[in-house]
Structures are given as C-alpha cells and as structure tokens.
DODREN-859577 format. One record per residue (C-alpha): residue in one letter; x, y, z. Coordinates in steps of 0.25 Angstrom, whole numbers. Example, Ala and Ser with C-alpha at 12.3 -4.5 7.8 and 13.67 -1.06 7.14 Angstrom:
// residues 2
<res: A&east: 49&north: -18&up: 31>
<res: S&east: 55&north: -4&up: 29>
This chain:
// residues 261
<res: M&east: 10&north: 337&up: 198>
<res: I&east: 25&north: 334&up: 199>
<res: R&east: 27&north: 336&up: 185>
<res: S&east: 19&north: 349&up: 184>
<res: A&east: 28&north: 355&up: 196>
<res: F&east: 41&north: 349&up: 189>
<res: T&east: 37&north: 355&up: 176>
<res: A&east: 34&north: 369&up: 183>
<res: A&east: 47&north: 369&up: 190>
<res: L&east: 53&north: 367&up: 178>
<res: A&east: 47&north: 378&up: 170>
<res: A&east: 50&north: 388&up: 182>
<res: L&east: 65&north: 382&up: 180>
<res: V&east: 67&north: 386&up: 166>
<res: A&east: 59&north: 399&up: 167>
<res: L&east: 69&north: 403&up: 178>
<res: S&east: 81&north: 398&up: 169>
<res: A&east: 76&north: 405&up: 157>
<res: T&east: 74&north: 418&up: 165>
<res: A&east: 88&north: 417&up: 172>
<res: P&east: 97&north: 421&up: 162>
<res: L&east: 90&north: 433&up: 159>
<res: A&east: 90&north: 438&up: 173>
<res: A&east: 106&north: 435&up: 172>
<res: Q&east: 108&north: 443&up: 160>
<res: P&east: 116&north: 455&up: 164>
<res: Q&east: 110&north: 470&up: 162>
<res: S&east: 115&north: 479&up: 152>
<res: I&east: 114&north: 494&up: 147>
<res: T&east: 117&north: 501&up: 134>
<res: V&east: 124&north: 515&up: 136>
<res: F&east: 125&north: 525&up: 125>
<res: A&east: 137&north: 533&up: 128>
<res: A&east: 145&north: 544&up: 121>
<res: A&east: 157&north: 538&up: 112>
<res: S&east: 167&north: 546&up: 121>
<res: L&east: 162&north: 538&up: 133>
<res: T&east: 167&north: 524&up: 126>
<res: E&east: 180&north: 521&up: 133>
<res: A&east: 174&north: 526&up: 147>
<res: F&east: 161&north: 518&up: 145>
<res: N&east: 168&north: 506&up: 139>
<res: A&east: 177&north: 505&up: 151>
<res: A&east: 166&north: 509&up: 162>
<res: G&east: 156&north: 498&up: 155>
<res: P&east: 163&north: 485&up: 161>
<res: A&east: 165&north: 491&up: 173>
<res: F&east: 150&north: 495&up: 175>
<res: T&east: 146&north: 481&up: 170>
<res: K&east: 155&north: 475&up: 180>
<res: K&east: 150&north: 482&up: 191>
<res: T&east: 135&north: 482&up: 188>
<res: G&east: 133&north: 469&up: 179>
<res: I&east: 127&north: 479&up: 168>
<res: A&east: 133&north: 478&up: 154>
<res: V&east: 134&north: 490&up: 147>
<res: T&east: 134&north: 492&up: 131>
<res: F&east: 139&north: 505&up: 126>
<res: S&east: 135&north: 512&up: 113>
<res: Y&east: 144&north: 525&up: 110>
<res: G&east: 142&north: 536&up: 102>
<res: G&east: 140&north: 551&up: 99>
<res: S&east: 130&north: 554&up: 110>
<res: D&east: 122&north: 561&up: 100>
<res: T&east: 121&north: 548&up: 92>
<res: L&east: 118&north: 541&up: 105>
<res: A&east: 107&north: 551&up: 109>
<res: T&east: 101&north: 549&up: 95>
<res: Q&east: 100&north: 534&up: 97>
<res: I&east: 94&north: 534&up: 111>
<res: K&east: 84&north: 543&up: 106>
<res: A&east: 81&north: 534&up: 95>
<res: G&east: 79&north: 522&up: 104>
<res: A&east: 93&north: 515&up: 105>
<res: P&east: 93&north: 506&up: 117>
<res: A&east: 102&north: 512&up: 127>
<res: D&east: 102&north: 512&up: 143>
<res: V&east: 111&north: 525&up: 146>
<res: F&east: 116&north: 536&up: 137>
<res: A&east: 129&north: 543&up: 140>
<res: S&east: 131&north: 556&up: 131>
<res: A&east: 143&north: 565&up: 129>
<res: N&east: 136&north: 578&up: 131>
<res: L&east: 123&north: 582&up: 138>
<res: A&east: 116&north: 587&up: 124>
<res: Q&east: 114&north: 572&up: 119>
<res: M&east: 109&north: 567&up: 132>
<res: K&east: 98&north: 578&up: 131>
<res: V&east: 94&north: 573&up: 119>
<res: V&east: 91&north: 559&up: 125>
<res: S&east: 85&north: 567&up: 138>
<res: D&east: 77&north: 575&up: 129>
<res: A&east: 71&north: 563&up: 123>
<res: D&east: 67&north: 557&up: 137>
<res: L&east: 77&north: 545&up: 135>
<res: I&east: 85&north: 546&up: 149>
<res: A&east: 80&north: 540&up: 161>
<res: A&east: 86&north: 552&up: 170>
<res: P&east: 94&north: 564&up: 169>
<res: A&east: 108&north: 562&up: 163>
<res: K&east: 120&north: 562&up: 171>
<res: T&east: 134&north: 569&up: 167>
<res: F&east: 144&north: 557&up: 170>
<res: A&east: 156&north: 564&up: 163>
<res: K&east: 163&north: 575&up: 156>
<res: N&east: 173&north: 577&up: 145>
<res: R&east: 183&north: 586&up: 138>
<res: L&east: 183&north: 590&up: 123>
<res: V&east: 198&north: 590&up: 116>
<res: L&east: 204&north: 591&up: 102>
<res: I&east: 210&north: 579&up: 97>
<res: T&east: 220&north: 580&up: 85>
<res: P&east: 227&north: 567&up: 79>
<res: K&east: 241&north: 564&up: 84>
<res: G&east: 251&north: 574&up: 79>
<res: D&east: 240&north: 581&up: 70>
<res: A&east: 246&north: 588&up: 58>
<res: A&east: 234&north: 598&up: 57>
<res: G&east: 240&north: 603&up: 70>
<res: V&east: 228&north: 605&up: 78>
<res: A&east: 231&north: 608&up: 93>
<res: T&east: 220&north: 617&up: 98>
<res: P&east: 205&north: 619&up: 93>
<res: L&east: 209&north: 631&up: 85>
<res: D&east: 217&north: 623&up: 77>
<res: L&east: 204&north: 615&up: 71>
<res: T&east: 202&north: 628&up: 63>
<res: K&east: 215&north: 625&up: 55>
<res: P&east: 213&north: 624&up: 40>
<res: G&east: 213&north: 609&up: 37>
<res: V&east: 211&north: 604&up: 50>
<res: K&east: 201&north: 593&up: 50>
<res: V&east: 192&north: 592&up: 63>
<res: V&east: 184&north: 580&up: 67>
<res: L&east: 172&north: 582&up: 78>
<res: A&east: 161&north: 575&up: 81>
<res: D&east: 147&north: 579&up: 76>
<res: A&east: 141&north: 591&up: 82>
<res: T&east: 130&north: 582&up: 87>
<res: V&east: 140&north: 573&up: 96>
<res: P&east: 144&north: 578&up: 109>
<res: V&east: 158&north: 581&up: 107>
<res: G&east: 156&north: 587&up: 94>
<res: A&east: 146&north: 596&up: 100>
<res: Y&east: 156&north: 600&up: 110>
<res: A&east: 167&north: 603&up: 100>
<res: R&east: 159&north: 612&up: 93>
<res: S&east: 154&north: 620&up: 106>
<res: T&east: 168&north: 621&up: 110>
<res: F&east: 172&north: 627&up: 97>
<res: A&east: 161&north: 636&up: 98>
<res: K&east: 165&north: 640&up: 112>
<res: M&east: 179&north: 644&up: 106>
<res: A&east: 174&north: 652&up: 95>
<res: G&east: 180&north: 667&up: 97>
<res: Q&east: 187&north: 663&up: 110>
<res: N&east: 203&north: 663&up: 113>
<res: G&east: 207&north: 664&up: 99>
<res: Y&east: 197&north: 655&up: 93>
<res: P&east: 189&north: 661&up: 80>
<res: A&east: 175&north: 664&up: 82>
<res: D&east: 172&north: 654&up: 70>
<res: F&east: 180&north: 642&up: 77>
<res: P&east: 169&north: 633&up: 77>
<res: A&east: 166&north: 635&up: 63>
<res: A&east: 181&north: 635&up: 59>
<res: V&east: 182&north: 621&up: 66>
<res: T&east: 169&north: 616&up: 59>
<res: K&east: 175&north: 618&up: 45>
<res: D&east: 187&north: 608&up: 48>
<res: V&east: 178&north: 598&up: 53>
<res: V&east: 180&north: 586&up: 45>
<res: S&east: 171&north: 576&up: 53>
<res: N&east: 160&north: 575&up: 62>
<res: E&east: 160&north: 562&up: 70>
<res: L&east: 149&north: 554&up: 78>
<res: D&east: 156&north: 554&up: 90>
<res: V&east: 169&north: 558&up: 97>
<res: K&east: 176&north: 544&up: 96>
<res: A&east: 175&north: 547&up: 80>
<res: V&east: 183&north: 561&up: 81>
<res: V&east: 193&north: 554&up: 90>
<res: T&east: 195&north: 543&up: 80>
<res: K&east: 196&north: 552&up: 67>
<res: I&east: 207&north: 562&up: 74>
<res: A&east: 214&north: 549&up: 80>
<res: L&east: 214&north: 544&up: 65>
<res: G&east: 220&north: 557&up: 60>
<res: E&east: 206&north: 559&up: 52>
<res: G&east: 206&north: 572&up: 58>
<res: D&east: 214&north: 584&up: 63>
<res: A&east: 207&north: 587&up: 76>
<res: G&east: 194&north: 583&up: 84>
<res: V&east: 187&north: 586&up: 96>
<res: V&east: 184&north: 575&up: 106>
<res: Y&east: 183&north: 571&up: 121>
<res: S&east: 195&north: 571&up: 128>
<res: T&east: 190&north: 556&up: 133>
<res: D&east: 191&north: 552&up: 118>
<res: V&east: 206&north: 554&up: 118>
<res: T&east: 208&north: 539&up: 123>
<res: P&east: 221&north: 532&up: 124>
<res: T&east: 218&north: 524&up: 112>
<res: V&east: 217&north: 536&up: 103>
<res: A&east: 226&north: 547&up: 112>
<res: P&east: 239&north: 542&up: 105>
<res: K&east: 233&north: 548&up: 92>
<res: L&east: 228&north: 560&up: 97>
<res: D&east: 232&north: 575&up: 101>
<res: V&east: 222&north: 581&up: 111>
<res: H&east: 220&north: 596&up: 113>
<res: P&east: 211&north: 603&up: 122>
<res: F&east: 200&north: 613&up: 121>
<res: P&east: 202&north: 628&up: 127>
<res: D&east: 196&north: 628&up: 142>
<res: G&east: 183&north: 633&up: 144>
<res: V&east: 177&north: 629&up: 129>
<res: V&east: 173&north: 615&up: 130>
<res: P&east: 160&north: 612&up: 134>
<res: D&east: 157&north: 604&up: 147>
<res: I&east: 157&north: 590&up: 141>
<res: Q&east: 146&north: 582&up: 149>
<res: Y&east: 142&north: 566&up: 149>
<res: P&east: 129&north: 563&up: 153>
<res: I&east: 123&north: 549&up: 156>
<res: A&east: 109&north: 544&up: 158>
<res: V&east: 100&north: 532&up: 158>
<res: L&east: 91&north: 531&up: 145>
<res: K&east: 75&north: 531&up: 149>
<res: N&east: 74&north: 518&up: 140>
<res: A&east: 86&north: 510&up: 145>
<res: A&east: 83&north: 496&up: 145>
<res: N&east: 89&north: 494&up: 159>
<res: A&east: 88&north: 507&up: 167>
<res: K&east: 94&north: 502&up: 179>
<res: A&east: 107&north: 497&up: 173>
<res: A&east: 108&north: 510&up: 165>
<res: Q&east: 108&north: 518&up: 178>
<res: A&east: 118&north: 510&up: 183>
<res: F&east: 127&north: 513&up: 171>
<res: V&east: 125&north: 528&up: 173>
<res: D&east: 127&north: 527&up: 188>
<res: Y&east: 141&north: 519&up: 185>
<res: V&east: 145&north: 531&up: 175>
<res: L&east: 143&north: 541&up: 186>
<res: S&east: 149&north: 533&up: 197>
<res: P&east: 164&north: 534&up: 201>
<res: D&east: 166&north: 519&up: 193>
<res: G&east: 161&north: 524&up: 180>
<res: Q&east: 167&north: 538&up: 181>
<res: S&east: 181&north: 532&up: 182>
<res: F&east: 179&north: 527&up: 168>
<res: L&east: 177&north: 540&up: 163>
<res: K&east: 187&north: 547&up: 172>
<res: A&east: 197&north: 537&up: 166>
<res: R&east: 194&north: 541&up: 152>
<res: G&east: 195&north: 556&up: 154>
<res: F&east: 180&north: 561&up: 157>
<res: I&east: 178&north: 571&up: 167>
<res: A&east: 168&north: 568&up: 179>
<res: P&east: 155&north: 575&up: 178>
C-alpha cells in the first residue's frame, strides 16, 4: 500500500514537472506588417514585449503580398496594412476577427539621389526625356498612391493632361515594396522615386534629396490594423493591436514621422 502511494505520488510529480515548462513558456504572436512600418514596429516590439511578456515576430513586405499570403493560409495573428484596399481584401475573405482600425497616416514624397544630375526637383520633371523613374508596383499601396496622385495632377496647375502616361513612359522599374524603391534611388539606380516620407530614415537621408508634392493632390494615406480570425493567440494579438493604438505605441510611430490617425 505504501509503495503504491509512493508510486502514485511520484507519477504525479513527474507529470507536474513535465507540464510546468509548457505553462512557463512565453506567449508569442506573428505580425504581418507593411514594409514602411519596419523601423517603427522594430522599435515598438521590444517595448511591447517588456510590458506584456508577449514575444513578437514581424514579417514585413508589400501589403498586397502580405494579403495574398494571409489568404493562402500563412500563419499570422495580426495584419497591419499601408492602405485600406489591402485590408479590405483580407476582410472580404472573412479573415479578420473584428473591423480594422486606422492607427497611423503618412505623406507621399518624391525622392532623388543627392545631387542628382537629372535635375528632378518637382513631379513635372518626371516627364523629362531620359529621366529614370522607379515606382512600387501598382498593386503595392505606395505604387497605387503614386499613380492616383499623378492622375489627380493631370491637366491641373500647369501639368499636362497626359501627365500620368508621360511618367509611365519613364518608369524603369516597378518594385515589390517601398523599401526597394528607396534602396534603388539611394544607390543611384534611378533618378527619382515616390515613397512615404517616413521611409527617408536617418540611414538613407544623407543619400537623398526630398521633394514635396503640391498641396491637395496626394490621397489620404491610412494604415489599418486588425486581429486575424485564425490567430493562434487571439488575446495576445488583440493586446498588440491595443498597444499600437495606445499613447505608448503611438509614440514610436510619431518618432518616425507617422501622423496620428
């Protein structure tokens, strides 16, 4: 009887020790985020983990690419898009747990290599003969924003009616995300590109000149975020969304030039 009781107690102790490490394992989530959020989220991630104990893995890319991956079943808990259109793609597929919330806004700018010999200083200069323009693909939010801006400028304030077509003729590369556009222009592989102002980071700023677009032509650039319906840890995912929307999370976005929603 004593031996039986000892054996049972030992078995219970072994079972407890086997499950204890699992209970002690930290929670973790995967966030699919637009490439333009790289610096802000990489800074916010460790602060979020320190506050909540939830580890975060970020997967960055063009929002269109990320939306396609999510629809294909890629394991992700949160989606942060650089436009409403790609969030709608995911929402229309019934893949978000609750309506997305806008957590940041951005600005569109024209960038050129420092001291660019092509002499591009305004959007109109994009139509000069021989100018090499680098854009993100039309399916990528920043690429869509750029083309929408060109269309709005057509026939207005000295811009020709065929301005969008004239720019398109000078496009030498359509990139998969905004960071690729910045890299090509910083390396002098193009004369001009259209990116978000937040992508002119301290690392690349010395290699670039930045030129604004005229007032009133750039679309409203909104960044929505949502917990995905198939999130492995929905509670932890919601905690990240709440953090990004909180003053603490917003401080990391503001520090990198994003505009409050």
